[in-house]
C-alpha positions as CSV (number, residue, x, y, z in Angstrom):
1,M,-18.1,21.9,-6.0
2,S,-20.8,24.5,-6.1
3,L,-20.7,27.5,-3.8
4,P,-23.8,29.4,-2.7
5,S,-24.0,33.1,-3.4
6,G,-22.6,35.1,-0.6
7,T,-20.0,32.5,0.5
8,G,-17.1,34.4,2.0
9,A,-13.5,34.2,1.0
10,G,-12.7,32.3,4.2
11,A,-15.2,29.6,3.4
12,R,-13.9,29.3,-0.1
13,V,-10.4,28.7,1.2
14,V,-11.7,26.1,3.6
15,L,-13.6,24.3,0.8
16,S,-10.6,24.4,-1.4
17,S,-8.4,22.9,1.3
18,L,-11.1,20.2,2.0
19,D,-11.2,19.3,-1.7
20,H,-7.4,19.1,-1.7
21,L,-7.4,16.8,1.4
22,R,-9.9,14.5,-0.4
23,E,-7.7,14.4,-3.5
24,V,-4.6,13.6,-1.4
25,L,-6.4,10.8,0.5
26,D,-7.8,9.4,-2.7
27,G,-4.2,9.0,-4.0
28,V,-3.0,7.1,-0.9
29,V,-2.4,3.4,-1.4
30,L,-2.0,1.0,1.5
31,P,-1.3,-2.4,-0.2
32,L,1.0,-4.0,2.4
33,D,-0.6,-5.8,5.3
34,V,1.6,-4.2,8.0
35,A,0.5,-3.6,11.5
36,S,-1.3,-0.3,10.9
37,A,-2.7,-1.1,7.4
38,E,-6.2,-2.3,8.2
39,E,-7.0,0.6,10.5
40,A,-5.6,3.1,8.0
41,R,-7.6,1.6,5.1
42,T,-10.8,1.8,7.2
43,D,-10.0,5.4,8.2
44,R,-9.2,6.4,4.6
45,A,-12.4,4.9,3.2
46,E,-14.6,6.4,5.8
47,V,-13.0,9.9,5.7
48,L,-13.3,9.9,1.9
49,D,-17.0,8.9,2.2
50,Q,-17.7,11.6,4.8
51,L,-15.9,14.3,2.9
52,T,-17.8,13.4,-0.2
53,D,-21.1,12.5,1.3
54,Y,-21.4,15.3,3.9
55,V,-18.6,17.6,4.9
56,I,-17.9,19.2,1.5
57,P,-21.5,19.5,0.3
58,R,-22.6,20.8,3.7
59,Y,-19.8,23.3,3.9
60,A,-20.7,24.5,0.4
61,Q,-24.4,24.8,1.2
62,L,-25.2,25.5,4.8
63,E,-28.7,26.6,3.9
64,A,-29.6,23.1,2.5
65,P,-32.2,21.1,4.5
66,L,-31.1,19.2,7.5
67,L,-30.7,15.4,7.1
68,A,-31.8,13.4,10.1
69,V,-30.8,9.8,9.9
70,V,-32.9,7.3,11.9
71,G,-30.5,4.6,12.9
72,G,-30.2,1.8,15.5
73,S,-30.0,-1.9,16.2
74,T,-31.8,-4.7,14.4
75,G,-35.4,-4.8,15.3
76,A,-35.4,-1.5,17.2
77,G,-38.4,-0.3,15.3
78,K,-36.7,2.4,13.1
79,S,-39.0,1.9,10.1
80,T,-42.1,1.7,12.3
81,L,-41.0,5.0,13.9
82,V,-40.5,6.7,10.5
83,N,-44.0,5.6,9.5
84,A,-45.5,6.9,12.7
85,L,-43.8,10.3,12.3
86,L,-45.1,10.6,8.8
87,R,-48.5,9.1,9.6
88,D,-48.1,6.9,6.5
89,R,-46.6,3.5,5.7
90,V,-43.6,4.7,3.6
91,S,-41.1,2.2,5.0
92,A,-41.4,-1.5,5.1
93,A,-41.5,-2.9,8.7
94,S,-41.4,-6.6,9.3
95,A,-40.4,-9.2,11.9
96,I,-38.1,-10.7,9.3
97,R,-34.5,-9.4,9.8
98,P,-33.0,-7.5,8.3
99,T,-35.9,-5.5,6.9
100,T,-34.4,-2.3,5.5
101,R,-31.9,-2.9,2.7
102,R,-32.4,0.1,0.5
103,P,-32.2,3.3,2.6
104,L,-35.3,5.6,2.3
105,L,-35.0,9.4,2.3
106,V,-38.2,11.3,2.9
107,H,-38.3,15.1,2.3
108,H,-40.8,17.9,2.0
109,P,-42.1,18.3,-1.6
110,D,-40.5,21.7,-1.9
111,D,-37.1,20.3,-1.0
112,A,-37.0,17.7,-3.8
113,S,-34.2,19.6,-5.7
114,W,-31.8,19.3,-2.8
115,F,-31.8,15.5,-2.8
116,G,-32.6,14.5,-6.4
117,D,-29.0,15.1,-7.6
118,D,-25.7,13.8,-6.2
119,R,-25.1,16.7,-3.8
120,I,-25.0,14.3,-0.9
121,L,-24.3,10.5,-1.0
122,P,-23.2,10.7,-4.7
123,G,-22.4,7.0,-4.7
124,L,-26.0,6.0,-4.3
125,A,-28.3,5.9,-7.4
126,R,-31.7,7.7,-6.9
127,V,-34.9,5.8,-7.1
128,T,-37.9,8.1,-6.7
129,L,-41.3,6.7,-5.6
130,A,-44.6,8.5,-6.0
131,P,-46.5,9.6,-2.9
132,G,-48.8,6.9,-1.7
133,A,-46.8,4.1,-3.4
134,E,-46.5,0.9,-1.3
135,P,-43.1,0.3,0.3
136,P,-41.1,-1.9,-2.1
137,V,-39.6,-5.2,-1.0
138,T,-35.9,-4.7,-1.9
139,G,-33.2,-7.4,-2.2
140,D,-29.5,-7.4,-1.8
141,G,-29.0,-5.7,-5.1
142,A,-30.5,-2.4,-3.7
143,H,-27.5,-1.6,-1.5
144,G,-26.3,0.9,-4.1
145,E,-29.6,2.8,-4.3
146,L,-31.3,5.6,-2.3
147,E,-35.1,5.6,-2.3
148,L,-36.6,9.1,-2.4
149,R,-40.1,10.0,-1.3
150,A,-41.8,13.4,-0.8
151,S,-44.2,13.9,2.1
152,A,-46.0,17.0,3.3
153,E,-46.0,15.6,6.8
154,L,-42.4,16.7,7.0
155,P,-41.6,20.5,7.4
156,A,-39.5,22.1,4.7
157,G,-35.9,22.2,5.7
158,L,-35.8,18.7,7.2
159,A,-35.4,15.2,5.7
160,L,-35.6,11.8,7.4
161,L,-33.4,8.9,6.3
162,D,-34.4,5.4,7.4
163,A,-31.1,3.5,7.5
164,P,-30.2,-0.2,7.6
165,D,-29.3,-1.8,10.9
166,I,-26.0,-0.9,12.5
167,D,-25.6,-4.5,13.7
168,S,-27.1,-6.2,10.7
169,V,-26.0,-9.8,9.9
170,V,-25.5,-8.5,6.3
171,A,-22.1,-6.8,6.1
172,E,-23.2,-4.4,3.3
173,N,-26.0,-3.2,5.6
174,R,-23.6,-2.4,8.4
175,Q,-21.3,-0.5,6.1
176,L,-24.1,1.4,4.6
177,A,-25.6,2.3,7.9
178,N,-22.3,3.7,9.1
179,Q,-21.9,5.7,5.9
180,L,-25.4,7.2,6.2
181,L,-24.8,8.1,9.9
182,A,-21.6,9.9,8.9
183,A,-23.6,11.9,6.3
184,A,-26.2,13.1,8.7
185,D,-26.7,16.5,10.3
186,L,-28.4,14.9,13.3
187,W,-29.1,11.4,14.5
188,V,-32.3,10.0,15.7
189,F,-30.9,6.9,17.5
190,V,-33.4,4.2,18.2
191,T,-32.9,1.4,20.8
192,T,-35.2,-0.7,22.9
193,A,-35.6,-1.4,26.6
194,A,-34.2,-4.9,26.1
195,R,-31.1,-3.8,24.0
196,Y,-30.0,-0.4,25.0
197,G,-27.0,-1.8,26.8
198,D,-25.6,-3.5,23.7
199,A,-22.0,-2.7,22.8
200,I,-22.4,-1.7,19.2
201,P,-25.0,1.0,19.8
202,W,-22.8,2.5,22.6
203,A,-19.7,2.5,20.4
204,L,-21.6,4.7,17.9
205,L,-23.0,6.9,20.6
206,T,-19.5,7.4,22.0
207,E,-18.4,8.4,18.5
208,A,-21.3,10.8,18.2
209,A,-20.3,12.4,21.5
210,A,-16.7,12.7,20.3
211,R,-17.8,14.3,17.0
212,R,-20.3,16.7,18.8
213,I,-23.2,15.4,16.6
214,V,-26.6,16.6,17.5
215,I,-28.5,13.5,18.5
216,A,-31.8,12.5,19.9
217,V,-32.2,9.0,21.5
218,V,-35.5,7.1,21.3
219,L,-36.1,4.3,23.8
220,D,-38.7,2.2,22.1
221,R,-41.0,-0.6,23.2
222,V,-40.7,0.1,26.9
223,P,-43.0,-2.3,28.9
224,A,-45.5,-0.7,31.2
225,G,-44.3,-0.4,34.8
226,V,-40.6,-0.1,34.1
227,S,-40.5,3.1,32.0
228,A,-39.2,5.4,34.8
229,E,-36.5,2.9,35.9
230,V,-35.3,2.2,32.3
231,R,-35.3,5.8,31.4
232,Q,-33.3,6.8,34.4
233,D,-30.7,4.1,33.8
234,L,-30.3,5.1,30.1
235,A,-30.2,8.8,31.0
236,A,-27.3,8.1,33.4
237,R,-25.4,6.1,30.8
238,L,-25.9,8.9,28.3
239,D,-24.6,11.4,30.8
240,E,-21.5,9.3,31.4
241,E,-20.8,9.2,27.7
242,G,-21.0,13.0,27.3
243,L,-24.5,12.9,25.8
244,G,-26.4,14.2,28.9
245,R,-27.9,17.0,26.9
246,A,-29.3,14.8,24.2
247,P,-33.1,14.7,24.3
248,L,-34.4,11.2,25.3
249,F,-37.8,10.1,24.1
250,V,-39.6,7.0,25.5
251,I,-42.1,5.1,23.4
252,P,-44.1,2.5,25.4
253,E,-44.9,-1.0,24.3
254,T,-48.3,-0.5,22.7
255,A,-50.6,-1.8,20.0
256,F,-50.8,-0.2,16.6
257,D,-53.8,2.0,15.7
258,A,-56.4,1.3,13.0
259,A,-54.0,2.5,10.3
260,G,-51.3,0.0,11.4
261,L,-49.2,2.8,12.9
262,L,-47.9,3.7,16.4
263,P,-50.4,6.1,18.1
264,A,-49.7,9.7,17.2
265,D,-49.5,10.7,20.9
266,D,-46.6,8.2,21.4
267,V,-44.4,10.0,18.9
268,A,-45.7,13.5,19.4
269,A,-42.8,14.7,21.6
270,L,-40.2,13.5,19.0
271,R,-42.2,14.9,16.1
272,G,-42.5,18.3,17.9
273,W,-38.7,18.4,18.6
274,L,-37.9,17.7,14.9
275,H,-40.5,20.2,13.6
276,G,-39.2,22.8,16.1
277,I,-35.6,22.5,14.7
278,A,-36.9,22.7,11.1
279,A,-39.1,25.7,11.7
280,D,-36.3,28.1,12.7
281,A,-33.5,28.9,10.3
282,G,-31.2,29.8,13.1
283,S,-31.7,26.4,14.8
284,R,-31.1,24.6,11.5
285,A,-27.9,26.5,10.9
286,S,-26.8,25.9,14.5
287,V,-27.3,22.1,14.2
288,A,-25.5,22.1,10.8
289,R,-22.5,24.0,12.1
290,Q,-22.2,22.0,15.3
291,T,-22.3,18.7,13.5
292,L,-20.1,20.0,10.6
293,G,-17.4,21.3,12.9
294,G,-17.3,17.9,14.8
295,A,-17.2,16.0,11.5
296,V,-14.3,18.1,10.1
297,D,-12.3,17.7,13.4
298,A,-12.9,13.9,13.3
299,A,-12.0,13.7,9.6
300,L,-8.8,15.5,10.2
301,T,-7.9,13.2,13.1
302,R,-8.6,10.2,11.0
303,A,-6.8,11.6,8.0
304,S,-3.7,12.0,10.2
305,R,-4.0,8.4,11.1
306,V,-4.1,7.6,7.4
307,G,-0.8,9.6,7.0
308,D,0.7,7.4,9.8
309,G,-0.5,4.3,7.9
310,A,1.1,5.6,4.7
311,R,4.3,6.2,6.7
312,G,4.1,2.6,7.8
313,Q,3.8,1.5,4.1
314,V,6.8,3.6,3.1
315,G,8.8,2.1,6.0
316,A,7.9,-1.4,4.9
317,L,8.7,-0.6,1.3
318,V,12.1,0.7,2.3
319,S,12.7,-2.3,4.4
320,L,11.8,-4.7,1.6
321,S,13.8,-2.8,-0.9
322,A,16.8,-2.8,1.5
323,Q,16.6,-6.5,1.9
324,V,16.8,-6.9,-1.9
325,D,19.7,-4.5,-2.2
326,D,21.5,-6.3,0.7
327,A,21.0,-9.8,-0.7
328,Y,22.2,-9.0,-4.2
329,A,25.0,-6.7,-2.9
330,Q,26.3,-9.5,-0.7
331,A,26.0,-11.9,-3.7
332,H,28.1,-9.5,-5.8
333,Q,30.7,-9.2,-3.0
334,R,31.0,-13.0,-2.7
335,L,31.2,-13.4,-6.4
336,M,34.0,-10.9,-6.8
337,A,35.8,-12.3,-3.8
338,A,35.6,-15.8,-5.3
339,T,37.3,-14.4,-8.5
340,A,40.1,-12.9,-6.5
341,D,41.0,-15.4,-3.7
342,G,42.4,-18.2,-5.9
343,A,39.2,-20.2,-5.7
344,M,38.8,-20.0,-9.5
345,L,42.1,-21.8,-10.0
346,R,40.8,-25.0,-8.4
347,G,39.7,-28.1,-10.3
348,E,39.1,-27.9,-14.0
349,V,40.6,-24.5,-14.6
350,L,43.8,-25.4,-12.9
351,A,44.1,-28.7,-14.7
352,R,43.5,-27.1,-18.1
353,W,46.0,-24.4,-17.3
354,Q,48.6,-26.9,-16.4
355,E,48.0,-28.7,-19.6
356,F,48.3,-25.5,-21.5
357,V,51.6,-24.3,-20.1
358,G,53.3,-27.7,-19.5
359,T,54.2,-30.1,-16.7
360,G,55.5,-29.7,-13.2
361,E,59.0,-29.9,-14.6
362,F,58.4,-26.6,-16.4
363,F,57.3,-24.9,-13.2
364,R,60.4,-26.2,-11.3
365,S,62.6,-24.8,-14.0
366,V,60.8,-21.5,-13.9
367,E,61.4,-21.2,-10.1
368,A,65.1,-22.0,-10.5
369,Q,65.7,-19.6,-13.3
370,V,63.2,-16.7,-13.0
371,G,65.9,-14.3,-14.4
372,R,65.8,-16.1,-17.8
373,L,62.0,-16.5,-17.7
374,R,61.3,-14.5,-20.9
375,D,63.4,-16.7,-23.1
376,R,62.2,-20.0,-21.7
377,V,58.6,-19.0,-21.9
378,T,59.1,-17.8,-25.5
379,S,60.8,-21.1,-26.4
380,F,57.9,-23.0,-24.7
381,F,55.2,-21.2,-26.6
382,R,56.9,-21.9,-29.9
383,G,56.3,-25.5,-29.2
384,T,52.9,-27.3,-29.3
385,P,50.9,-26.5,-26.2
386,A,47.4,-27.9,-25.5
387,P,44.6,-25.8,-27.1
388,A,44.0,-22.5,-25.3
389,E,40.2,-23.0,-25.9
390,Q,40.2,-25.7,-23.2
391,V,41.3,-23.3,-20.5
392,E,39.0,-20.6,-21.8
393,V,36.0,-23.0,-21.7
394,A,37.0,-24.1,-18.2
395,I,37.1,-20.5,-17.0
396,E,33.8,-19.7,-18.8
397,T,32.1,-22.7,-17.1
398,G,33.5,-21.8,-13.7
399,L,32.4,-18.2,-13.9
400,Q,29.0,-19.1,-15.3
401,T,28.4,-21.6,-12.5
402,L,29.5,-19.0,-9.9
403,L,27.1,-16.4,-11.3
404,V,24.1,-18.7,-11.4
405,A,24.9,-20.0,-7.8
406,E,25.1,-16.5,-6.4
407,A,21.9,-15.4,-8.1
408,A,20.1,-18.4,-6.7
409,R,21.5,-17.7,-3.2
410,A,20.5,-14.1,-3.3
411,A,16.9,-15.1,-4.4
412,A,16.8,-17.5,-1.5
413,D,18.0,-14.8,0.9
414,V,15.3,-12.4,-0.3
415,D,12.6,-15.1,-0.1
416,H,13.6,-15.9,3.5
417,A,13.7,-12.3,4.5
418,W,10.3,-11.3,2.9
419,R,8.6,-14.3,4.5
420,L,9.4,-12.8,7.9
421,E,8.0,-9.4,6.9
422,P,4.3,-8.9,7.7
423,G,2.2,-8.4,4.6
424,A,5.0,-9.3,2.1
425,R,3.7,-12.7,1.1
426,A,1.5,-11.4,-1.8
427,V,4.3,-9.3,-3.3
428,L,6.7,-12.2,-2.8
429,A,4.5,-14.4,-4.9
430,R,4.5,-11.8,-7.7
431,A,8.3,-11.4,-7.6
432,T,8.9,-15.2,-7.6
433,A,6.7,-15.5,-10.7
434,A,8.8,-12.9,-12.4
435,L,12.2,-14.5,-11.7
436,T,14.2,-15.6,-14.7
437,P,13.7,-19.3,-15.4
438,E,16.8,-21.5,-14.7
439,D,17.6,-22.3,-18.3
440,Q,17.5,-18.6,-19.2
441,L,19.5,-17.7,-16.1
442,V,22.3,-20.1,-17.2
443,E,22.3,-18.6,-20.7
444,Q,22.4,-15.0,-19.4
445,A,25.3,-15.9,-17.2
446,A,27.1,-17.5,-20.1
447,D,26.5,-14.4,-22.2
448,Q,28.1,-12.2,-19.6
449,V,31.1,-14.4,-19.2
450,R,31.6,-14.7,-23.0
451,G,31.2,-10.9,-23.3
452,W,33.9,-10.4,-20.6
453,Q,36.3,-12.8,-22.3
454,G,35.7,-11.1,-25.6
455,D,36.4,-7.7,-24.1
456,L,39.5,-9.0,-22.5
457,L,40.8,-10.5,-25.7
458,S,40.1,-7.1,-27.5
459,M,42.0,-5.3,-24.8
460,V,45.0,-7.6,-25.3
461,R,44.9,-7.0,-29.0
462,A,44.7,-3.3,-28.6
463,E,47.6,-3.2,-26.1
464,G,49.8,-5.2,-28.5
465,A,49.0,-3.1,-31.5
466,D,52.3,-1.3,-31.2
467,K,54.8,-2.9,-33.7
468,R,57.3,-3.4,-30.9
469,F,55.1,-6.1,-29.5
470,T,54.1,-7.8,-32.7
471,A,56.7,-10.5,-32.6
472,R,56.1,-11.4,-29.1
473,M,52.3,-11.4,-29.7
474,L,52.8,-13.8,-32.5
475,S,55.1,-15.9,-30.4
476,F,52.8,-16.3,-27.5
477,G,49.4,-16.1,-29.3
478,V,46.7,-13.5,-28.5
479,N,44.4,-16.2,-26.9
480,G,47.3,-17.5,-24.8
481,L,48.0,-14.0,-23.5
482,A,44.4,-13.3,-22.8
483,I,44.2,-16.6,-20.8
484,A,47.3,-15.6,-18.9
485,L,45.7,-12.3,-18.0
486,M,42.6,-14.2,-16.7
487,V,44.9,-16.3,-14.5
488,V,46.6,-13.3,-13.1
489,I,43.2,-11.8,-12.2
490,F,42.2,-15.0,-10.4
491,A,45.7,-15.7,-8.9
492,S,45.4,-14.7,-5.2
493,T,46.0,-17.7,-3.1
494,A,44.0,-16.5,-0.1
495,G,41.3,-19.2,-0.7
496,L,43.7,-22.1,-1.3
497,T,45.6,-24.4,1.1
498,G,48.4,-26.9,1.0
499,A,49.6,-28.1,-2.3
500,E,47.0,-25.9,-4.1
501,V,48.9,-22.8,-2.9
502,A,52.2,-24.0,-4.4
503,I,50.6,-24.9,-7.7
504,A,48.5,-21.7,-7.9
505,G,51.5,-19.7,-6.9
506,G,53.6,-21.1,-9.6
507,T,50.7,-20.6,-12.0
508,A,50.5,-16.9,-11.1
509,V,54.3,-16.4,-11.5
510,V,54.3,-17.9,-15.0
511,A,51.2,-15.9,-16.1
512,Q,52.5,-12.7,-14.6
513,K,56.0,-13.0,-16.0
514,L,54.7,-14.1,-19.4
515,L,52.6,-10.9,-19.6
516,E,55.4,-8.7,-18.3
517,A,57.7,-10.2,-20.9
518,V,55.3,-9.0,-23.7
519,F,53.8,-5.8,-22.3
520,G,55.8,-4.6,-19.4
521,D,54.9,-4.3,-15.7
522,D,52.8,-1.1,-15.9
523,A,50.7,-2.3,-18.9
524,V,50.0,-5.6,-17.1
525,R,48.8,-3.8,-14.0
526,K,46.5,-1.6,-16.0
527,M,45.1,-4.4,-18.1
528,A,44.4,-6.5,-15.0
529,K,42.7,-3.6,-13.3
530,A,40.6,-2.9,-16.4
531,A,39.6,-6.5,-16.8
532,R,38.6,-6.9,-13.2
533,T,36.6,-3.7,-13.4
534,D,34.8,-5.0,-16.4
535,L,34.1,-8.3,-14.6
536,H,32.8,-6.4,-11.6
537,R,30.5,-4.4,-13.9
538,R,29.2,-7.4,-15.8
539,A,28.6,-9.4,-12.6
540,G,26.7,-6.4,-11.2
541,E,24.5,-6.1,-14.3
542,F,23.7,-9.8,-14.2
543,L,22.7,-9.8,-10.5
544,A,20.8,-6.5,-11.0
545,A,18.7,-8.0,-13.7
546,Q,17.7,-10.8,-11.4
547,A,16.9,-8.4,-8.6
548,D,14.6,-6.5,-10.9
549,A,12.0,-9.2,-10.4
550,Y,11.7,-8.1,-6.7
551,R,12.1,-4.4,-7.4
552,G,9.4,-4.6,-10.2
553,A,7.0,-6.3,-7.8
554,L,7.6,-3.5,-5.3
555,Q,6.9,-0.9,-7.9
556,T,3.6,-2.4,-8.7
557,L,2.5,-1.5,-5.2
558,E,2.6,2.1,-6.3
559,I,3.5,3.3,-2.8
560,D,4.3,7.0,-2.8
561,P,7.2,7.9,-0.4
562,D,5.9,11.4,-0.3
563,A,2.3,10.4,0.7
564,P,2.8,10.9,4.5
565,D,4.1,14.4,4.0
566,R,1.3,15.3,1.6
567,V,-1.4,14.1,3.9
568,A,0.2,16.0,6.8
569,A,0.4,19.1,4.7
570,A,-3.2,18.8,3.5
571,V,-4.5,18.4,7.1
572,T,-2.5,21.4,8.2
573,G,-3.9,23.4,5.3
574,V,-7.5,22.6,6.4
575,R,-6.8,23.6,10.0
576,A,-5.1,26.8,9.0
577,A,-8.0,27.7,6.6
578,R,-10.5,27.1,9.4
579,R,-8.6,29.3,11.9
580,A,-8.4,32.0,9.3
581,E,-12.1,31.8,8.6
582,A,-12.9,32.0,12.3
583,G,-10.5,35.1,12.6
584,L,-8.2,33.3,15.0
């Protein structure tokens, strides 16, 4: 950003704050299609364009030539008017619509240096045409270009920019027209007797009034006999919109002169008004300051709306994140509850445990003689029980199935919740694509269960390392004790009914007393607590790994939770700098 010599400290602070606002807005992302997103995206793009194209360069160089944009509806005669003002065919005029695709900027020869670089409209490549060159026929590929011409018919200190139609059927033309109007110091707004009541022109005129833009209105192609009536009606409408002080120029429906231009007398009043502004440095500065002040105020208002839009993005992100957290937290809770309410002792696990410890006769003898349980259990385990591995495999399979089922249910819950959220469909598709395939999910669940069983076995070995327990350990078997500890952890009968309660209850008694016979009450409680904590941790890690697909998809959105506050602070900074510059 260049600063002219003599720029005061206050202006420098304002420029710095405007640059900071532009930087902050440039970093705002609005990827989620929530209710406020589309408006916020439009505001962000247009504020960034205006800050870059007009506000910052104009604030830095108030002495630069004024830029008057000639804009209006399709077929209003903008290019014809520019040609008439310059008394030369510099802009292509045609009955084929749209005519103007590449905007044309005409300046005095002495002002070439102000427009040849990217001081204003830096996004448009410069194409310089020699004086007297025929207006080129440009195609759709010229939207990113700005045509430059020098003309001595224009006074120094003023440039004219012939813009595309504001209501063009070509979307790029409409967008470019709005961008150029936002970069102007003053508007020459062209409409016709037949179309001055159209909605699109009035929307722009209303915006011009709100932004305090210096504007002249040209009523073109007015048929003879209705000039006074049409002028009076348009003047009344302008007054209603707060533009009653805007000069209104009427150009009659007339034939071109021998040079193919509107007669000089028909555009003399407008030409005189433009030349009058350009001739006086004070008038130029007044126009620039008025339009600039309105542009800054409008930019700050829209920037605040961008901040609101960013806040909506953060709120949506928090909501989506919370839905992931809730779904997987509930899955974790259900999983841990299922390992503590006796449900794990159903079916295959219970059958394999019964085979491991004996028949129903064994349980009845245990119930009758709990006082002599240690000796009876010791005698039993010196026999030939069914392999412990069968119980271990049954537990592994049950836990693995439970983990996979809860992960799938959590994913389904997130899928359902996100489909109800506006704008979450695209991020849901990315998350779904990143979910672990089913075969890998099953293997990951098996790894966690096997890891847990291995840790539990190591804990039993470590607890029995004292020589006092060696004989009992050898008698019962380390694997058998580890399995008994698993049964104790799963043994609550809250989830069982009827005969299952009695069987599971007996199972729990045998396992508990068996462990107490070897390790003692306190050690069994500590081991059970530690094993359950380890299971809780591993289940959490497993589910968290699956939730990462959703969290990762949200992270790719790059939504900054601090963006709303940064935008608000930047807007406040500009306002404070402007008040300080004005001495308020």
